[in-house]
C-alpha positions as CSV (number, residue, x, y, z in Angstrom):
1,X,71.1,111.0,99.4
2,X,74.6,109.5,99.2
3,X,74.7,109.9,95.4
4,X,73.5,113.5,95.7
5,X,76.2,114.3,98.3
6,X,78.9,112.8,96.1
7,X,77.6,114.7,93.1
8,X,77.6,118.0,95.0
9,X,81.2,117.3,96.3
10,X,82.3,116.7,92.7
11,X,80.7,119.9,91.6
12,X,82.5,121.8,94.3
13,X,86.0,120.9,92.7
14,X,85.7,123.4,89.6
15,X,84.1,126.0,91.9
16,X,87.0,125.7,94.3
17,X,89.6,125.9,91.6
18,X,87.9,128.8,89.9
19,X,87.5,131.0,93.0
20,X,91.0,130.2,94.3
21,X,92.5,131.1,90.9
22,X,90.6,134.4,90.9
23,X,91.7,135.2,94.3
24,X,95.4,134.3,93.3
25,X,95.2,136.7,90.3
26,X,93.6,139.6,92.3
27,X,96.2,139.4,95.0
28,X,99.0,139.5,92.5
29,X,97.3,142.4,90.8
30,X,98.0,144.6,94.0
31,X,101.6,145.0,92.8
32,X,105.0,143.7,93.5
33,X,105.2,142.1,96.8
34,X,108.9,142.5,97.1
35,X,108.7,146.2,96.7
36,X,105.9,146.4,99.2
37,X,108.0,144.4,101.6
38,X,110.7,147.1,101.5
39,X,108.3,150.1,101.5
40,X,109.8,153.4,100.5
41,X,113.4,152.0,100.6
42,X,114.8,150.6,97.3
43,X,115.6,147.0,97.8
44,X,119.0,145.5,97.2
45,X,118.9,143.8,93.7
46,X,120.6,140.6,95.1
47,X,118.2,140.4,98.0
48,X,115.2,141.1,95.9
49,X,116.4,138.5,93.3
50,X,116.8,135.9,96.2
51,X,113.3,136.5,97.6
52,X,111.7,136.3,94.2
53,X,113.5,133.0,93.4
54,X,112.6,131.7,96.9
55,X,108.8,132.5,96.4
56,X,108.7,131.5,92.7
57,X,107.8,135.2,91.8
58,X,109.8,134.9,88.6
59,X,107.6,132.1,87.2
60,X,104.4,132.9,85.0
61,X,101.3,133.4,87.2
62,X,99.7,130.2,85.9
63,X,102.7,128.2,86.9
64,X,102.9,130.0,90.4
65,X,99.3,128.9,90.9
66,X,99.9,125.3,89.9
67,X,102.8,125.2,92.3
68,X,100.7,126.7,95.1
69,X,97.9,124.2,94.5
70,X,100.3,121.3,94.6
71,X,101.5,122.4,98.0
72,X,97.9,123.1,99.1
73,X,96.8,119.6,98.7
74,X,99.6,118.6,101.1
75,X,98.3,121.2,103.6
76,X,101.0,123.4,102.9
77,X,100.0,127.0,102.6
78,X,103.5,128.4,102.1
79,X,105.4,130.9,104.3
80,X,105.3,134.7,104.6
81,X,108.2,137.0,103.9
82,X,109.0,137.0,107.7
83,X,109.4,133.2,107.6
84,X,106.3,132.4,109.5
85,X,104.3,129.5,108.0
86,X,100.7,130.3,106.9
87,X,99.5,127.1,108.7
88,X,100.6,128.5,112.0
89,X,98.8,131.8,111.2
90,X,95.7,129.7,110.4
91,X,96.1,127.8,113.6
92,X,96.2,130.9,115.8
93,X,93.7,133.2,113.9
94,X,90.8,130.8,112.9
95,X,89.9,129.4,116.3
96,X,89.4,133.0,117.5
97,X,87.2,133.9,114.6
98,X,85.4,130.6,114.8
99,X,84.4,131.4,118.4
100,X,83.4,135.0,117.4
101,X,81.4,133.7,114.5
102,X,79.7,131.0,116.7
103,X,78.6,133.7,119.3
104,X,77.4,135.9,116.4
105,X,75.5,133.1,114.6
106,X,73.7,132.0,117.9
107,X,72.7,135.6,118.5
108,X,71.5,135.9,114.9
109,X,69.5,132.7,115.0
110,X,67.9,133.0,118.3
111,X,67.0,136.7,118.2
112,X,66.4,136.9,114.4
113,X,64.0,134.1,114.2
114,X,62.5,135.0,117.5
115,X,61.7,138.6,116.6
116,X,60.5,137.4,113.1
117,X,58.1,135.0,114.6
118,X,56.7,137.4,117.0
119,X,56.3,140.0,114.2
120,X,54.8,137.6,111.8
121,X,52.2,136.2,114.2
122,X,51.2,139.8,115.1
123,X,51.2,141.4,111.7
124,X,50.0,144.9,111.6
125,X,50.1,145.3,115.5
126,X,52.5,147.3,117.7
127,X,55.0,144.5,118.1
128,X,55.2,144.0,114.3
129,X,55.7,147.7,113.6
130,X,58.2,147.9,116.4
131,X,60.3,145.1,114.9
132,X,60.1,146.5,111.3
133,X,61.3,150.0,112.6
134,X,64.1,148.5,114.8
135,X,65.4,146.2,112.0
136,X,65.3,149.1,109.4
137,X,67.4,151.3,111.8
138,X,69.9,148.5,112.3
139,X,70.2,148.0,108.7
140,X,70.6,151.7,107.9
141,X,73.5,152.2,110.3
142,X,77.0,151.1,109.2
143,X,78.6,148.2,111.2
144,X,81.6,150.4,112.3
145,X,79.2,153.1,113.7
146,X,77.2,150.5,115.6
147,X,80.5,149.0,116.9
148,X,82.1,152.2,118.2
149,X,78.8,153.4,119.8
150,X,78.2,150.1,121.6
151,X,81.8,149.8,122.6
152,X,81.7,153.3,124.2
153,X,78.3,152.9,125.8
154,X,78.4,149.2,126.9
155,X,82.1,148.8,127.3
156,X,83.4,152.1,128.4
157,X,80.6,154.2,130.0
158,X,78.5,151.6,131.6
159,X,81.1,148.9,132.0
160,X,78.7,146.0,131.4
161,X,80.9,144.1,129.1
162,X,84.7,144.2,128.2
163,X,85.4,147.1,125.7
164,X,88.2,145.2,123.9
165,X,89.2,141.6,123.6
166,X,93.0,141.5,122.8
167,X,94.8,138.1,123.4
168,X,92.7,137.1,126.4
169,X,89.8,135.7,124.5
170,X,86.9,134.8,126.8
171,X,83.2,134.1,126.1
172,X,82.2,137.2,127.9
173,X,84.5,139.4,125.9
174,X,83.0,138.1,122.6
175,X,79.4,138.9,123.5
176,X,79.7,142.6,122.5
177,X,81.7,142.1,119.3
178,X,79.4,139.1,118.5
179,X,76.4,141.3,118.7
180,X,77.9,143.9,116.5
181,X,78.9,141.3,114.0
182,X,75.5,139.7,113.9
183,X,73.5,143.0,114.0
184,X,72.8,143.5,110.3
185,X,72.2,139.7,109.6
186,X,69.9,139.5,112.6
187,X,67.8,142.3,111.1
188,X,67.7,140.5,107.8
189,X,66.7,137.2,109.4
190,X,64.0,138.8,111.5
191,X,62.5,140.5,108.3
192,X,62.7,137.3,106.3
193,X,61.2,135.2,109.1
194,X,58.4,137.7,109.5
195,X,57.6,137.6,105.8
196,X,57.4,133.8,105.5
197,X,55.5,133.3,108.8
198,X,52.9,136.0,107.7
199,X,52.5,134.3,104.3
200,X,52.3,130.6,105.6
201,X,50.0,131.5,108.5
202,X,47.2,131.7,105.7
203,X,48.2,128.4,104.2
204,X,45.8,125.4,104.0
205,X,47.9,123.1,106.1
206,X,47.9,125.7,108.9
207,X,44.1,126.0,108.7
208,X,43.7,122.3,108.7
209,X,45.9,121.9,111.8
210,X,43.8,124.5,113.6
211,X,40.6,122.9,112.6
212,X,41.9,119.5,114.0
213,X,42.2,121.3,117.4
214,X,45.9,121.0,117.8
215,X,47.4,123.2,120.5
216,X,48.5,126.6,119.1
217,X,52.1,126.0,120.2
218,X,52.2,122.8,118.3
219,X,50.6,124.4,115.2
220,X,53.2,127.3,115.3
221,X,56.3,125.3,115.9
222,X,55.7,122.0,114.1
223,X,53.7,123.2,111.1
224,X,54.0,127.1,110.6
225,X,57.6,127.7,111.7
226,X,59.1,124.5,110.3
227,X,57.9,125.3,106.8
228,X,58.8,129.0,107.1
229,X,62.3,128.3,107.9
230,X,63.4,127.1,104.4
231,X,64.3,130.5,103.0
232,X,65.7,131.5,106.3
233,X,68.1,128.5,106.4
234,X,69.2,129.3,102.9
235,X,70.2,132.9,104.1
236,X,71.9,131.5,107.3
237,X,74.0,129.1,105.4
238,X,75.3,131.7,103.0
239,X,75.6,134.2,105.9
240,X,77.8,131.7,108.0
241,X,80.8,132.3,105.6
242,X,79.9,136.0,105.3
243,X,80.2,136.4,109.2
244,X,83.8,134.9,109.1
245,X,84.8,137.0,106.2
246,X,83.0,140.1,107.4
247,X,84.6,140.1,110.8
248,X,87.3,142.4,109.6
249,X,85.7,145.6,110.8
250,X,84.5,144.1,114.0
251,X,87.9,142.5,114.8
252,X,89.7,145.9,114.1
253,X,87.2,147.8,116.5
254,X,87.6,145.2,119.4
255,X,91.3,144.4,118.8
256,X,90.6,140.8,118.0
257,X,93.5,139.0,116.5
258,X,91.6,136.7,114.2
259,X,91.0,136.1,110.5
260,X,90.0,139.6,109.7
261,X,93.0,141.2,111.5
262,X,95.4,138.8,109.8
263,X,93.9,139.2,106.5
264,X,94.1,143.0,106.8
265,X,97.8,142.8,107.7
266,X,98.4,140.4,104.8
267,X,96.7,142.8,102.2
268,X,98.7,145.7,103.6
269,X,101.9,143.9,103.4
270,X,100.9,142.3,100.1
271,X,101.7,138.8,101.6
272,X,100.3,136.7,98.9
273,X,100.5,133.4,100.7
274,X,98.7,134.7,103.8
275,X,95.8,136.3,101.9
276,X,95.3,133.4,99.4
277,X,95.5,130.8,102.2
278,X,93.1,132.5,104.5
279,X,90.6,133.2,101.7
280,X,90.9,129.6,100.5
281,X,89.6,128.4,103.9
282,X,86.8,130.9,103.6
283,X,85.9,129.4,100.2
284,X,85.8,125.8,101.7
285,X,83.5,127.0,104.5
286,X,81.1,128.7,101.9
287,X,81.0,125.4,99.9
288,X,80.4,123.3,102.8
289,X,77.7,125.6,104.3
290,X,75.8,125.6,101.1
291,X,75.9,121.8,101.0
292,X,74.6,121.6,104.5
293,X,71.8,124.0,103.7
294,X,70.7,121.7,100.8
295,X,70.6,118.7,103.1
296,X,68.7,120.5,105.8
297,X,65.8,121.3,103.3
298,X,64.9,117.5,103.5
299,X,64.8,117.8,107.2
300,X,62.6,120.8,107.2
301,X,60.3,119.7,104.4
302,X,59.9,115.8,104.1
303,X,58.5,116.4,100.6
304,X,62.0,117.2,99.3
305,X,64.0,114.1,98.3
306,X,67.4,113.8,96.7
307,X,68.1,111.2,94.2
């Protein structure tokens, strides 16, 4: 297991370098950040030259990337044009998005797997058809529509939960945006769980467990569900990073000053250090989540061993 983890960590190095370089190139392809900083006003040539020299914008792109990576390994993500360090932006934005992602992930896992298990055990019945219709509706509706509708109904009209979050981030205020953020992924998890449970319910090991006279609850949880969760865990691992990156729409709707909000501001202002720094952390989250998923395979299926 240790050798496998080490090998996977070494494989992450070229992936990390390649993805960060692509992000670096795409951000610079947006245009000249100095011109974007001044907007419609023509910048003073002396001031523009000073800014370009300060942020190494006169260097070739490959050299800018090497300098950026050199600072990155010292945990220095650079500074924005306003003088604020990207590290301080990360420290203020990521904890908020992590809490939102945690709420959304718990909702996705609990309700997604629960509905999928219920649907798979009652395949072809009313419960199964209801779950299929409900998840299809959720998948078909865009996230921003779901967000605005739930915000108006639950937050404004009925007053059950706070309609916006703002700077006062509490667990109660994150329930509604967490539900919106998790809605589409929840539907996919429910459908995937339903399919795998329905297929594995006819497997020989399930029939053997039933023939031994084991309690139904033990058969479902220890045998059927455990083996059915392998593809679900794969989806959940990749979706964990997607929830953090996909929080842009949700954070804009509920006025959450997290990663999505800061990324949007960075793209609009063409703040290269902000965008690259935030996306770099998202890349690390994706890579670590995939590694964790591979390790969980051995927990769910003892037949899987890593050399």
